[in-house]
C-alpha positions in Angstrom: -84.9 27.5 -31.9 -82.7 30.2 -32.6 -80.1 30.2 -35.7 -77.0 29.8 -33.1 -78.7 26.7 -31.2 -79.3 25.1 -34.3 -75.4 25.5 -35.4 -74.5 24.2 -32.2 -76.8 21.0 -32.5 -75.5 20.5 -36.1 -71.8 20.8 -34.7 -72.5 18.1 -31.7 -74.1 15.9 -34.1 -71.0 16.3 -36.8 -68.8 15.3 -34.0 -70.8 12.7 -32.9 -70.7 11.1 -36.2 -67.3 11.7 -36.7 -66.3 9.8 -33.7 -68.9 7.1 -34.6 -67.2 6.5 -38.0 -63.6 6.7 -36.6 -64.3 4.0 -34.0 -65.9 1.8 -36.9 -62.5 2.8 -38.6 -60.6 1.3 -35.9 -62.6 -2.0 -35.6 -62.4 -2.5 -39.2 -58.6 -2.0 -39.3 -58.6 -4.5 -36.2 -60.4 -7.3 -37.9 -58.5 -7.1 -41.1 -55.0 -7.1 -39.1 -56.0 -10.0 -37.0 -57.4 -11.9 -40.2 -54.0 -11.2 -42.0 -51.7 -12.1 -38.8 -53.9 -15.2 -38.7 -53.5 -16.2 -42.4 -50.0 -15.5 -42.2 -49.0 -18.1 -39.3 -49.0 -15.0 -36.5 -52.0 -15.7 -34.7 -50.1 -16.5 -31.4 -49.0 -12.7 -31.5 -52.5 -11.3 -31.9 -53.2 -11.0 -28.1 -49.7 -8.9 -28.1 -51.5 -6.0 -30.0 -53.4 -4.9 -27.1 -50.8 -4.6 -24.6 -47.6 -3.3 -26.9 -48.4 -0.1 -28.8 -45.1 -0.3 -31.0 -45.9 -3.8 -31.7 -49.2 -2.8 -32.7 -48.1 0.0 -34.9 -45.3 -2.5 -36.7 -47.7 -4.7 -37.6 -50.3 -2.4 -38.9 -47.0 -0.9 -41.1 -46.2 -4.4 -41.9 -49.7 -5.4 -43.3 -50.0 -1.8 -44.9 -53.0 -1.2 -42.7 -51.9 1.8 -40.9 -53.7 4.4 -43.0 -56.6 2.0 -44.1 
């Protein structure tokens, strides 16, 4: 394998790893948000998160999870 091919493979692997880490961060953030909402008595609002991006951003900010 040539040097350029090795670099391309490492770059591809890095992108895949970054994507997987980003997905995991999103999952962790949503789990934390739904737990916080449930604990605060807002469980009935949880289904709204998936259909209302503005509400999702509002809840992430309210529970200080936007950059978690």
